[in-house]
MISE-454046 format. One record per residue (C-alpha): residue in three letters; z, y, x. Coordinates in Angstrom, 2 decimals. Each point is the difference from the previous one (the first is absolute). Example, Ala and Ser with C-alpha at 12.3 -4.5 7.8 and 13.67 -1.06 7.14 Angstrom:
BEGIN
<torza ALA,<7.80,-4.50,12.30>> <torza SER,<-0.66,3.44,1.37>> 
% end
This chain:
BEGIN
<torza UNK,<22.46,16.19,37.21>> <torza UNK,<0.19,3.79,0.42>> <torza UNK,<-0.23,-0.42,3.79>> <torza UNK,<-3.02,-2.31,-0.40>> <torza UNK,<-1.90,2.57,-2.06>> <torza UNK,<1.06,2.75,2.38>> <torza UNK,<-1.30,-2.03,2.99>> <torza UNK,<-3.32,-0.41,-1.82>> <torza UNK,<-0.15,3.75,-0.60>> <torza UNK,<-0.01,-0.55,-3.73>> <torza UNK,<1.62,2.46,-2.37>> <torza UNK,<2.11,-1.66,-2.67>> <torza UNK,<1.88,1.26,-3.01>> <torza UNK,<3.50,-1.38,-0.27>> <torza UNK,<1.98,-0.13,-3.22>> <torza UNK,<3.68,-0.74,0.78>> <torza UNK,<1.15,-1.66,-3.23>> <torza UNK,<3.70,0.57,0.69>> <torza UNK,<-0.61,3.74,0.37>> <torza UNK,<-1.87,0.66,-3.26>> <torza UNK,<1.57,0.29,-3.45>> <torza UNK,<-2.08,-2.68,-1.73>> <torza UNK,<-0.10,-2.35,3.03>> <torza UNK,<1.27,-2.96,-2.03>> <torza UNK,<-2.74,0.46,-2.61>> <torza UNK,<-2.67,0.27,2.70>> <torza UNK,<1.38,-3.18,1.62>> <torza UNK,<-0.20,-1.78,-3.37>> <torza UNK,<-3.64,0.98,-0.54>> <torza UNK,<-0.87,-0.90,3.60>> <torza UNK,<1.50,-3.45,-0.34>> <torza UNK,<-1.89,-0.46,-3.26>> <torza UNK,<-3.42,0.86,1.49>> <torza UNK,<0.49,-1.59,3.42>> <torza UNK,<2.51,-2.84,-0.61>> <torza UNK,<1.84,1.35,3.06>> <torza UNK,<3.67,0.89,-0.33>> <torza UNK,<0.59,1.10,3.62>> <torza UNK,<-0.82,3.20,1.88>> <torza UNK,<-2.03,1.28,1.73>> <torza UNK,<-2.73,-0.53,-2.56>> <torza UNK,<-3.22,0.92,1.79>> <torza UNK,<-3.30,1.11,-1.54>> <torza UNK,<-3.09,0.88,2.03>> <torza UNK,<-2.85,1.80,-1.75>> <torza UNK,<1.35,-1.21,-3.38>> <torza UNK,<0.14,-3.64,1.16>> <torza UNK,<3.45,-1.63,-0.04>> <torza UNK,<0.66,-1.46,3.46>> <torza UNK,<3.60,-1.22,-0.49>> <torza UNK,<3.25,0.41,1.91>> <torza UNK,<0.76,0.44,3.71>> <torza UNK,<-1.03,-3.53,1.08>> <torza UNK,<-3.22,0.04,-2.01>> <torza UNK,<-0.94,3.42,1.41>> <torza UNK,<0.42,-1.25,3.57>> <torza UNK,<-1.90,-3.21,-0.85>> <torza UNK,<-2.81,2.14,-1.45>> <torza UNK,<0.05,2.07,3.21>> <torza UNK,<-0.23,-3.13,2.18>> <torza UNK,<-2.84,-1.50,-2.08>> <torza UNK,<-1.99,3.25,-0.01>> <torza UNK,<0.22,0.35,-3.80>> <torza UNK,<2.15,3.14,0.26>> <torza UNK,<-2.54,1.73,2.22>> <torza UNK,<-2.77,-0.99,-2.43>> <torza UNK,<1.96,1.45,-2.94>> <torza UNK,<0.69,3.19,1.93>> <torza UNK,<-3.69,0.41,0.84>> <torza UNK,<-1.13,-0.27,-3.61>> <torza UNK,<-2.19,3.01,-0.37>> <torza UNK,<0.87,2.24,-2.90>> <torza UNK,<-3.21,1.90,0.70>> <torza UNK,<-1.61,-2.12,-2.78>> <torza UNK,<0.01,1.04,-3.66>> <torza UNK,<1.37,-3.40,-1.08>> <torza UNK,<1.85,-2.94,1.48>> <torza UNK,<-2.22,-2.33,-2.02>> <torza UNK,<-3.19,0.37,-2.02>> <torza UNK,<-1.00,-2.92,-2.22>> <torza UNK,<-3.61,-0.28,-1.13>> <torza UNK,<-0.02,-1.81,-3.34>> <torza UNK,<2.45,0.25,-2.90>> <torza UNK,<-0.05,-3.63,-1.10>> <torza UNK,<2.65,-2.71,0.21>> <torza UNK,<0.22,-0.09,3.81>> <torza UNK,<-0.31,3.74,0.61>> <torza UNK,<2.57,1.07,-2.59>> <torza UNK,<2.48,-2.65,1.13>> <torza UNK,<-0.29,1.18,3.62>> <torza UNK,<0.21,3.69,-1.00>> <torza UNK,<3.16,-0.41,-2.08>> <torza UNK,<1.77,-2.01,2.68>> <torza UNK,<-0.93,2.50,2.75>> <torza UNK,<1.25,2.88,-2.17>> <torza UNK,<3.30,-1.81,-0.66>> <torza UNK,<0.36,-0.22,3.79>> <torza UNK,<-0.19,3.79,0.21>> <torza UNK,<-3.62,0.36,1.10>> <torza UNK,<-2.50,2.69,-0.97>> <torza UNK,<-2.71,-1.98,-1.82>> <torza UNK,<-3.34,0.73,-1.66>> <torza UNK,<-2.10,-2.29,-2.21>> <torza UNK,<-3.74,0.64,-0.36>> <torza UNK,<-1.49,-1.80,-3.00>> <torza UNK,<-3.49,0.44,-1.40>> <torza UNK,<-1.89,-2.29,-2.38>> <torza UNK,<-3.76,0.20,0.47>> <torza UNK,<-1.37,-0.54,-3.55>> <torza UNK,<-1.75,-3.34,-0.63>> <torza UNK,<-3.79,0.07,-0.52>> <torza UNK,<0.79,0.06,-3.74>> <torza UNK,<2.19,3.09,0.55>> <torza UNK,<3.41,-1.64,-0.40>> <torza UNK,<2.92,1.36,2.01>> <torza UNK,<3.79,-0.11,-0.36>> <torza UNK,<3.35,1.40,1.08>> <torza UNK,<2.54,-0.67,2.76>> <torza UNK,<1.12,-3.59,0.59>> <torza UNK,<-3.03,-1.89,1.32>> <torza UNK,<-1.96,-2.98,-1.30>> <torza UNK,<2.88,-2.19,-1.22>> <torza UNK,<1.47,2.55,-2.38>> <torza UNK,<-3.22,1.59,-1.23>> <torza UNK,<-2.81,-2.55,0.10>> <torza UNK,<1.61,-3.22,1.19>> <torza UNK,<3.07,-2.14,-0.56>> <torza UNK,<1.67,2.14,-2.67>> <torza UNK,<-2.85,0.49,-2.53>> <torza UNK,<-1.27,-3.54,0.82>> <torza UNK,<3.33,-1.61,-0.90>> <torza UNK,<0.26,2.09,-3.18>> <torza UNK,<-3.50,-1.07,-1.13>> <torza UNK,<0.86,-3.61,0.92>> <torza UNK,<3.09,0.38,-2.22>> <torza UNK,<-2.18,1.36,-2.83>> <torza UNK,<-2.11,-3.18,0.24>> <torza UNK,<3.09,-2.26,0.13>> <torza UNK,<1.27,1.65,-3.19>> <torza UNK,<-3.26,-0.98,-1.69>> <torza UNK,<0.63,-3.63,1.01>> <torza UNK,<3.61,0.32,-1.21>> <torza UNK,<-1.30,1.15,-3.40>> <torza UNK,<-2.05,-3.21,-0.28>> <torza UNK,<2.99,-2.12,1.08>> <torza UNK,<2.31,1.76,-2.46>> <torza UNK,<-1.64,-1.56,-3.09>> <torza UNK,<1.03,-3.45,1.23>> <torza UNK,<3.56,1.31,0.30>> <torza UNK,<0.03,1.08,-3.65>> <torza UNK,<-1.17,3.60,0.17>> <torza UNK,<-2.27,0.71,-2.96>> <torza UNK,<-2.37,2.97,-0.12>> <torza UNK,<-3.21,0.42,-1.91>> <torza UNK,<-1.56,3.24,1.17>> <torza UNK,<-2.77,-0.22,2.59>> <torza UNK,<1.51,0.59,3.43>> <torza UNK,<-2.23,1.99,2.35>> <torza UNK,<0.45,1.78,3.30>> <torza UNK,<-0.46,3.75,0.49>> <torza UNK,<-1.14,0.80,3.57>> <torza UNK,<0.62,3.76,-0.31>> <torza UNK,<3.61,-0.47,-1.16>> <torza UNK,<0.71,-2.28,2.96>> <torza UNK,<-1.62,2.18,2.68>> <torza UNK,<1.67,3.16,-1.33>> <torza UNK,<3.44,-1.64,0.16>> <torza UNK,<-0.65,-1.38,3.49>> <torza UNK,<-1.32,3.34,1.31>> <torza UNK,<3.04,1.81,-1.46>> <torza UNK,<2.26,-2.38,1.90>> <torza UNK,<-1.97,0.54,3.22>> <torza UNK,<0.21,3.80,-0.43>> <torza UNK,<3.77,-0.28,-0.21>> <torza UNK,<-0.02,-1.99,3.27>> <torza UNK,<-2.23,2.62,1.71>> <torza UNK,<2.43,2.70,-1.06>> <torza UNK,<2.95,-2.08,1.24>> <torza UNK,<-1.56,-0.32,3.47>> <torza UNK,<-0.61,3.75,0.26>> <torza UNK,<3.56,0.68,-1.08>> <torza UNK,<1.38,-2.50,2.48>> <torza UNK,<-1.90,1.66,2.89>> <torza UNK,<1.18,3.43,-1.11>> <torza UNK,<3.63,-1.16,-0.16>> <torza UNK,<-0.27,-1.36,3.55>> <torza UNK,<-1.71,3.20,1.23>> <torza UNK,<-3.21,-1.83,0.94>> <torza UNK,<-3.01,2.33,-0.03>> <torza UNK,<-2.70,-1.48,-2.28>> <torza UNK,<-3.52,1.35,0.43>> <torza UNK,<-2.84,-1.19,-2.25>> <torza UNK,<-2.65,0.23,2.73>> <torza UNK,<-2.27,-2.28,2.03>> <torza UNK,<1.28,-0.60,3.55>> <torza UNK,<-2.30,-0.13,3.03>> <torza UNK,<1.08,-0.01,3.66>> <torza UNK,<-1.58,2.78,2.05>> <torza UNK,<1.83,-0.40,3.32>> <torza UNK,<3.15,-1.62,1.38>> <torza UNK,<3.03,0.65,-2.23>> <torza UNK,<-2.11,2.20,-2.32>> <torza UNK,<-1.43,-0.73,-3.44>> <torza UNK,<-2.26,1.96,-2.34>> <torza UNK,<0.90,-0.09,-3.72>> <torza UNK,<-2.80,0.83,-2.46>> <torza UNK,<0.86,0.54,-3.68>> <torza UNK,<-2.33,-0.58,-2.96>> <torza UNK,<-1.22,3.62,0.19>> <torza UNK,<-1.07,-0.59,3.59>> <torza UNK,<2.74,2.20,1.50>> <torza UNK,<1.15,-1.19,3.42>> <torza UNK,<3.47,0.15,1.54>> <torza UNK,<1.12,-1.38,3.37>> <torza UNK,<3.31,-1.72,0.71>> <torza UNK,<1.54,-1.51,3.11>> <torza UNK,<2.57,-2.79,0.33>> <torza UNK,<1.79,-1.96,2.71>> <torza UNK,<-0.91,-3.29,-1.73>> <torza UNK,<-2.42,-1.20,-2.67>> <torza UNK,<-0.13,-2.95,-2.37>> <torza UNK,<-3.33,-1.06,-1.50>> <torza UNK,<0.49,-1.59,-3.42>> <torza UNK,<-3.33,0.68,-1.68>> <torza UNK,<-0.50,-3.42,-1.61>> <torza UNK,<-3.30,-1.35,-1.30>> <torza UNK,<-2.55,0.64,-2.75>> <torza UNK,<-2.29,-2.41,-1.90>> <torza UNK,<-3.21,-1.09,1.74>> <torza UNK,<-3.44,0.37,-1.62>> <torza UNK,<-2.90,-2.45,0.26>> <torza UNK,<-2.54,2.37,1.51>> <torza UNK,<-2.66,-0.88,-2.61>> <torza UNK,<-2.03,2.10,-2.42>> <torza UNK,<2.16,1.36,-2.82>> <torza UNK,<3.42,-1.11,1.29>> <torza UNK,<1.66,3.40,0.52>> <torza UNK,<-1.87,1.56,-2.92>> <torza UNK,<0.89,-2.54,-2.69>> <torza UNK,<2.76,-2.38,1.15>> <torza UNK,<3.74,0.60,-0.14>> <torza UNK,<2.79,-1.34,2.24>> <torza UNK,<3.74,-0.42,-0.38>> <torza UNK,<0.19,3.74,0.88>> <torza UNK,<-1.54,0.74,-3.43>> <torza UNK,<1.04,-2.87,-2.26>> <torza UNK,<3.62,0.89,-0.73>> <torza UNK,<-0.80,3.49,-1.30>> <torza UNK,<-3.34,-0.89,-1.60>> <torza UNK,<-0.09,2.13,-3.20>> <torza UNK,<-1.85,-2.70,-2.00>> <torza UNK,<0.21,-3.77,-0.37>> <torza UNK,<-2.30,-1.60,2.63>> <torza UNK,<-1.54,-2.50,-2.45>> <torza UNK,<-2.00,-2.92,1.38>> <torza UNK,<0.86,0.04,3.70>> <torza UNK,<-1.40,-1.52,3.18>> <torza UNK,<2.58,-0.17,2.79>> <torza UNK,<-1.62,-0.37,3.42>> <torza UNK,<2.21,-1.65,2.62>> <torza UNK,<2.59,-2.75,0.34>> <torza UNK,<2.83,1.97,1.58>> <torza UNK,<3.42,0.08,-1.68>> <torza UNK,<-0.99,3.44,-1.37>> <torza UNK,<-3.13,-1.53,-1.58>> <torza UNK,<1.83,-2.94,-1.59>> <torza UNK,<2.97,2.07,-1.21>> <torza UNK,<-2.29,2.57,-1.68>> <torza UNK,<-2.26,-2.69,-1.48>> <torza UNK,<3.10,-1.81,-1.27>> <torza UNK,<1.61,2.88,-1.86>> <torza UNK,<-3.33,1.30,-1.39>> <torza UNK,<-0.66,-3.47,-1.45>> <torza UNK,<3.60,-0.12,-1.26>> <torza UNK,<-0.65,3.24,-1.90>> <torza UNK,<-2.86,-1.77,-1.79>> <torza UNK,<-3.01,1.18,2.02>> <torza UNK,<-3.01,-2.07,1.03>> <torza UNK,<0.46,-0.37,3.79>> <torza UNK,<-2.15,-1.61,2.70>> <torza UNK,<0.97,-0.27,3.68>> <torza UNK,<-2.80,-0.14,2.58>> <torza UNK,<1.17,-1.80,3.13>> <torza UNK,<-1.82,-0.03,3.34>> <torza UNK,<1.84,-2.98,1.53>> <torza UNK,<3.67,-0.96,-0.41>> <torza UNK,<2.81,1.32,-2.20>> <torza UNK,<2.97,1.80,1.59>> <torza UNK,<-1.07,-0.18,3.65>> <torza UNK,<3.07,-0.27,2.24>> <torza UNK,<2.11,-1.64,-2.71>> <torza UNK,<0.66,-3.74,-0.40>> <torza UNK,<-3.32,-1.34,-1.31>> <torza UNK,<1.47,-2.74,-2.22>> <torza UNK,<2.06,2.68,-1.77>> <torza UNK,<-2.99,2.38,-0.15>> <torza UNK,<-2.15,-2.62,-1.75>> <torza UNK,<2.79,-0.70,-2.51>> <torza UNK,<0.26,3.77,-0.73>> <torza UNK,<-3.76,0.13,-0.62>> <torza UNK,<-0.06,-3.14,-2.10>> <torza UNK,<2.77,1.32,-2.32>> <torza UNK,<-1.92,3.27,-0.42>> <torza UNK,<-3.18,-1.93,-0.80>> <torza UNK,<1.80,-2.07,-2.65>> <torza UNK,<1.24,3.26,-1.51>> <torza UNK,<-3.36,1.63,-0.52>> <torza UNK,<-0.91,1.61,3.35>> <torza UNK,<-3.53,-0.98,1.08>> <torza UNK,<-0.75,-0.55,3.70>> <torza UNK,<-3.39,0.46,1.67>> <torza UNK,<0.42,-1.80,3.32>> <torza UNK,<-2.02,0.69,3.16>> <torza UNK,<-1.79,3.11,-1.25>> <torza UNK,<-0.07,3.59,1.29>> <torza UNK,<-1.33,3.09,-1.83>> <torza UNK,<-3.11,1.64,1.48>> <torza UNK,<-0.61,2.82,-2.48>> <torza UNK,<1.77,1.80,-2.87>> <torza UNK,<-2.08,1.88,-2.60>> <torza UNK,<1.21,2.19,-2.84>> <torza UNK,<-1.53,-1.02,-3.34>> <torza UNK,<2.06,2.33,-2.20>> <torza UNK,<2.47,2.81,0.63>> <torza UNK,<3.24,-0.03,-1.94>> <torza UNK,<3.70,-0.77,0.04>> <torza UNK,<-0.60,-2.73,0.93>> <torza UNK,<-3.73,-0.03,0.61>> <torza UNK,<-2.23,-2.99,0.76>> <torza UNK,<-0.87,-1.23,3.49>> <torza UNK,<-2.48,-2.62,1.15>> <torza UNK,<1.10,-1.99,3.04>> <torza UNK,<-2.47,-1.86,2.17>> <torza UNK,<1.60,-2.62,2.27>> <torza UNK,<-1.26,-2.58,2.47>> <torza UNK,<1.33,-3.37,1.07>> <torza UNK,<1.74,-0.19,3.39>> <torza UNK,<-1.48,-3.47,0.50>> <torza UNK,<-3.61,0.23,-1.10>> <torza UNK,<-2.63,2.29,-1.50>> <torza UNK,<1.28,-0.09,-3.60>> <torza UNK,<0.60,3.37,-1.66>> <torza UNK,<1.78,0.69,-3.29>> <torza UNK,<0.55,3.08,-2.11>> <torza UNK,<2.58,0.95,-2.59>> <torza UNK,<0.93,2.96,-2.18>> <torza UNK,<3.57,1.38,0.04>> <torza UNK,<1.82,3.11,-1.21>> <torza UNK,<2.01,0.33,3.22>> <torza UNK,<-0.39,-1.30,3.55>> <torza UNK,<3.26,-0.04,1.98>> <torza UNK,<-0.30,-0.45,3.78>> <torza UNK,<2.93,-1.70,1.73>> <torza UNK,<-1.57,-1.28,3.22>> <torza UNK,<2.60,1.28,2.46>> <torza UNK,<1.35,3.26,1.36>> <torza UNK,<-0.82,2.22,2.98>> <torza UNK,<2.54,1.78,2.19>> <torza UNK,<0.08,3.81,-0.25>> <torza UNK,<0.01,0.62,3.74>> <torza UNK,<-3.53,1.04,0.91>> <torza UNK,<-0.16,3.65,-1.00>> <torza UNK,<3.32,1.31,1.30>> <torza UNK,<-0.78,0.89,3.61>> <torza UNK,<1.78,-2.99,1.58>> <torza UNK,<-2.68,-0.16,2.71>> <torza UNK,<0.91,3.58,1.02>> <torza UNK,<3.47,-1.07,1.11>> <torza UNK,<-0.93,-3.50,1.18>> <torza UNK,<1.53,-2.18,-2.74>> <torza UNK,<-1.88,-3.30,0.22>> <torza UNK,<-1.23,-1.62,-3.22>> <torza UNK,<-1.67,-3.33,-0.63>> <torza UNK,<-3.61,1.14,-0.43>> <torza UNK,<-0.84,-2.84,-2.40>> <torza UNK,<2.96,0.23,-2.38>> <torza UNK,<1.16,3.59,0.57>> <torza UNK,<3.54,-1.30,0.45>> <torza UNK,<2.29,1.37,2.69>> <torza UNK,<1.41,-2.44,2.58>> <torza UNK,<3.76,0.57,0.42>> <torza UNK,<2.73,-1.63,2.10>> <torza UNK,<3.20,-1.53,-1.40>> <torza UNK,<1.51,3.47,-0.55>> <torza UNK,<-3.07,1.27,-1.96>> <torza UNK,<-1.13,2.15,2.96>> <torza UNK,<-3.74,0.64,0.45>> <torza UNK,<-1.88,0.42,3.28>> <torza UNK,<1.30,3.61,0.07>> <torza UNK,<3.80,-0.09,0.60>> <torza UNK,<1.00,2.77,-2.45>> <torza UNK,<-2.20,-1.38,-2.84>> <torza UNK,<1.13,-2.90,-2.19>> <torza UNK,<-1.64,-1.83,-2.91>> <torza UNK,<1.52,-1.82,-2.99>> <torza UNK,<-1.26,-1.74,-3.12>> <torza UNK,<-3.41,-1.45,-0.84>> <torza UNK,<-1.80,1.73,2.90>> <torza UNK,<2.05,-1.73,2.72>> <torza UNK,<-1.86,-3.00,1.37>> <torza UNK,<1.20,-3.53,-0.71>> <torza UNK,<2.78,0.98,-2.43>> <torza UNK,<0.36,-1.11,-3.65>> <torza UNK,<-1.59,2.60,-2.30>> <torza UNK,<2.96,0.30,-2.38>> <torza UNK,<2.02,2.94,-1.29>> <torza UNK,<3.47,-1.39,0.90>> <torza UNK,<-1.24,-0.68,3.56>> <torza UNK,<-1.14,3.63,0.37>> <torza UNK,<3.33,1.26,-1.43>> <torza UNK,<2.07,-2.14,2.36>> <torza UNK,<-2.05,0.73,3.12>> <torza UNK,<-0.07,3.77,-0.77>> <torza UNK,<3.76,0.16,-0.48>> <torza UNK,<0.81,-2.03,3.13>> <torza UNK,<-2.51,2.03,2.06>> <torza UNK,<1.79,3.25,-0.91>> <torza UNK,<3.35,-1.54,0.91>> <torza UNK,<-1.29,-1.10,3.42>> <torza UNK,<-1.77,3.29,0.72>> <torza UNK,<3.10,2.04,-0.64>> <torza UNK,<2.68,-2.15,1.58>> <torza UNK,<1.60,-1.57,-3.07>> <torza UNK,<-0.94,-3.63,0.74>> <torza UNK,<-2.08,-2.33,2.17>> <torza UNK,<-0.97,-2.39,-2.80>> <torza UNK,<-3.69,-0.98,-0.18>> <torza UNK,<-1.83,-1.00,-3.16>> <torza UNK,<-0.15,-3.77,-0.50>> <torza UNK,<-3.44,-1.03,-1.26>> <torza UNK,<0.76,-3.73,-0.22>> <torza UNK,<0.40,-1.75,-3.40>> <torza UNK,<-0.95,3.05,-2.07>> <torza UNK,<-0.13,-1.13,-3.66>> <torza UNK,<-2.67,1.16,-2.43>> <torza UNK,<-1.28,-0.74,-3.51>> <torza UNK,<-3.46,0.15,-1.54>> <torza UNK,<0.43,1.23,-3.59>> <torza UNK,<-2.81,-2.03,-1.55>> <torza UNK,<0.49,-1.23,-3.62>> <torza UNK,<1.89,-2.95,1.50>> <torza UNK,<1.85,1.60,2.92>> <torza UNK,<-0.19,-1.41,3.53>> <torza UNK,<2.93,0.67,2.34>> <torza UNK,<0.15,-1.00,3.65>> <torza UNK,<2.05,0.45,3.15>> <torza UNK,<-0.81,-1.31,3.46>> <torza UNK,<-3.09,-1.99,0.94>> <torza UNK,<-2.96,-1.19,-2.06>> <torza UNK,<-0.55,-3.75,0.30>> <torza UNK,<-3.18,0.50,2.10>> <torza UNK,<1.82,2.32,2.41>> <torza UNK,<3.03,-2.31,0.27>> <torza UNK,<-2.30,-2.92,0.91>> <torza UNK,<-1.77,2.17,2.58>> <torza UNK,<3.28,1.14,1.61>> <torza UNK,<2.17,-3.14,-0.27>> <torza UNK,<-2.55,-2.85,-0.47>> <torza UNK,<-0.11,-2.09,-3.18>> <torza UNK,<2.06,-2.92,1.36>> <torza UNK,<2.97,2.34,0.65>> <torza UNK,<0.11,1.29,-3.58>> <torza UNK,<1.44,-1.37,-3.23>> <torza UNK,<-1.29,1.65,-3.17>> <torza UNK,<2.02,-0.40,-3.20>> <torza UNK,<-1.62,0.95,-3.30>> <torza UNK,<0.17,-0.37,-3.76>> <torza UNK,<-1.60,1.23,-3.20>> <torza UNK,<2.42,1.40,-2.59>> <torza UNK,<0.10,1.14,-3.63>> <torza UNK,<2.05,3.15,-0.71>> <torza UNK,<2.29,-0.51,-2.99>> <torza UNK,<-1.41,3.17,-1.63>> <torza UNK,<-3.45,-1.62,0.02>> <torza UNK,<1.01,-3.20,-1.82>> <torza UNK,<0.64,1.31,-3.52>> <torza UNK,<-2.79,2.56,0.49>> <torza UNK,<-2.42,-2.92,0.43>> <torza UNK,<-1.23,1.24,3.38>> <torza UNK,<-1.40,-2.46,2.51>> <torza UNK,<2.10,-2.44,2.04>> <torza UNK,<-0.82,-0.87,3.62>> <torza UNK,<-1.28,3.49,0.84>> <torza UNK,<2.89,1.70,1.77>> <torza UNK,<0.46,-1.26,3.56>> <torza UNK,<2.61,0.18,2.76>> <torza UNK,<-0.47,-0.91,3.67>> <torza UNK,<2.03,0.30,3.20>> <torza UNK,<-1.23,-0.69,3.53>> <torza UNK,<2.64,-1.33,2.41>> <torza UNK,<-0.03,-0.30,3.80>> <torza UNK,<1.20,-3.53,0.84>> <torza UNK,<0.64,0.98,3.63>> <torza UNK,<2.52,2.67,-1.05>> <torza UNK,<2.43,-1.62,-2.49>> <torza UNK,<-2.61,0.18,-2.79>> <torza UNK,<0.10,3.80,0.17>> <torza UNK,<-1.90,1.56,-2.92>> <torza UNK,<-2.92,1.89,1.58>> <torza UNK,<-2.06,0.46,-3.17>> <torza UNK,<1.11,0.62,-3.58>> <torza UNK,<-2.50,0.12,-2.90>> <torza UNK,<0.42,0.28,-3.76>> <torza UNK,<-2.52,0.40,-2.81>> <torza UNK,<1.77,0.82,-3.25>> <torza UNK,<1.50,2.69,-2.21>> <torza UNK,<2.19,2.60,1.77>> <torza UNK,<-1.08,-1.34,3.39>> <torza UNK,<0.93,3.32,1.62>> <torza UNK,<3.61,-0.23,-1.16>> <torza UNK,<0.29,-3.63,1.12>> <torza UNK,<-1.60,0.61,3.42>> <torza UNK,<2.20,3.00,0.82>> <torza UNK,<3.16,-2.11,-0.07>> <torza UNK,<-1.42,-2.83,2.08>> <torza UNK,<-1.38,2.53,2.52>> <torza UNK,<3.59,1.02,0.81>> <torza UNK,<0.84,-3.69,0.49>> <torza UNK,<-2.98,-0.40,2.36>> <torza UNK,<1.25,2.99,2.03>> <torza UNK,<3.22,-1.99,0.42>> <torza UNK,<-1.89,-3.07,1.28>> <torza UNK,<-0.36,-2.05,-3.19>> <torza UNK,<-0.46,-3.78,0.44>> <torza UNK,<-0.96,-2.75,-2.46>> <torza UNK,<3.58,-1.33,0.18>> <torza UNK,<1.41,3.43,-0.96>> <torza UNK,<-2.37,0.10,-2.99>> <torza UNK,<1.17,-3.50,-1.02>> <torza UNK,<3.63,1.11,0.36>> <torza UNK,<-0.62,3.01,-2.27>> <torza UNK,<0.86,-0.51,-3.66>> <torza UNK,<-2.73,1.29,-2.30>> <torza UNK,<0.42,2.34,-2.95>> <torza UNK,<-1.14,-1.85,-3.14>> <torza UNK,<-2.38,0.63,-1.68>> <torza UNK,<-2.01,2.17,2.42>> <torza UNK,<-3.27,-0.26,1.93>> <torza UNK,<1.73,0.66,3.31>> <torza UNK,<2.13,-3.14,-0.26>> <torza UNK,<-2.99,-2.26,0.79>> <torza UNK,<0.50,0.85,3.68>> <torza UNK,<3.44,-1.64,-0.03>> <torza UNK,<-1.35,-3.37,-1.19>> <torza UNK,<-3.24,-0.45,1.96>> <torza UNK,<-0.48,-3.68,0.87>> <torza UNK,<-3.72,-0.80,0.18>> <torza UNK,<-1.81,0.62,3.26>> <torza UNK,<-3.74,0.56,0.22>> <torza UNK,<-0.23,-2.72,2.65>> <torza UNK,<1.43,-2.56,-2.47>> <torza UNK,<-2.96,0.57,-2.33>> <torza UNK,<2.30,-0.49,-3.03>> <torza UNK,<-0.85,1.52,-3.39>> <torza UNK,<1.62,3.41,-0.68>> <torza UNK,<-0.97,0.45,-3.64>> <torza UNK,<2.91,0.61,-2.37>> <torza UNK,<0.57,-2.13,-3.08>> <torza UNK,<2.84,1.97,-1.62>> <torza UNK,<2.55,2.78,0.43>> <torza UNK,<1.82,-1.46,3.04>> 
% end
């Protein structure tokens, strides 16, 4: 190995372990961080190459030369733009692998002036506060159920919005602090500035005071995520709020109009109604576009039965302020998507949840030639998250054609860092990614929607098993039977492989997570039948599915099963 480096004209530092006092200790630490017990143990520019054979293999494949050429003329090995789920995951992993890493993170305040700390959408204005508010609403339902189970209380039970938001924001602040601490411990430079490319390998960082600093890096990862879209009508940015504002809203929103039918729209409408508010959802066309439509309609129908009003096939055309206040009063003018009919309504709060736009347009990508999809703003990437510019990568919601989910961003960011810095070749697997919509009755799914399965495999090659079920907890509580629903879609041409898994019921997220692991292992209908259920649970219905859709048999439940 020494001769190889010498022939390449490369200077190397050699530590002869048998000639230093603490050689054994060094060997122990080396074996711990590299999993290599033999010598020589070769590192090139901080990257672990391996032993003698691996070094020669790296030389023959050209990898060694590439590692030797890595230019230390840059300030950083890696700069990540965006301190959300994907960016932080990538940064931490790169730092663990010994790289010099910087994270640029800057939250442009919402039109209502809301901004937040390090951690991205999920932690600050997404999954975390959403699930906590969903839990607040579920507790309200549990209070109603509890009387049937013998709990007696006389005082009027009411919900305090300020108490809830304060507790949730305190929790989020502790998470923000935890992320900063974690970066500091791993020696990742965190800069609260807005990143914009100015030339190849060079980025301008502008802080909130407008001060500019320039940094260079060998490689970049774009992980800027998305922000809520506005309607582009009179009064939308002046008077409406989005999910960016809702979770830290200092007052109870009162009578609320939710515009949109995305999972964000339905989740927010669901927990606001669960907290006792008057909620209306205005829907342009279908609920939960991209999800299984049978399940989407069942989600909507449960919400409707539980007090959420739906205005179908309408879009707002103007928002007017009638009264200022906390909350104030707004008049909404809307028109039909099918005819000339217009309607108007008065609400305290209008929440827009009509989709999200990628934060890729104002960061100088055109200056270095990173291609973006002009329509969506998303960045096309290959199967190793590489953009059209070889040293620039993209992870998370802004990468085109990938599921917009926090755990996907975390996984792809971590694996990207490992590939970039020689620790692994593993690519992120985007197939059978499970997810759950946290509506009042939760909807969990993994794999294909029924429509998509029919499109890909043709109806005659599929068998769909389904049933309605009644959770035991709902029976004594006097809650409705024949509402919760389970469905699996099987490919008859491949041993009845389960290619779609769908559940509408309490704790759907917890149920789906377990079956998602089984689907990763190639779950079939026979394997489900061979699995013994845990009684009494909701998840056990998947081990006793008998009725197929094609049979047309009745799936309503008469008793407890």
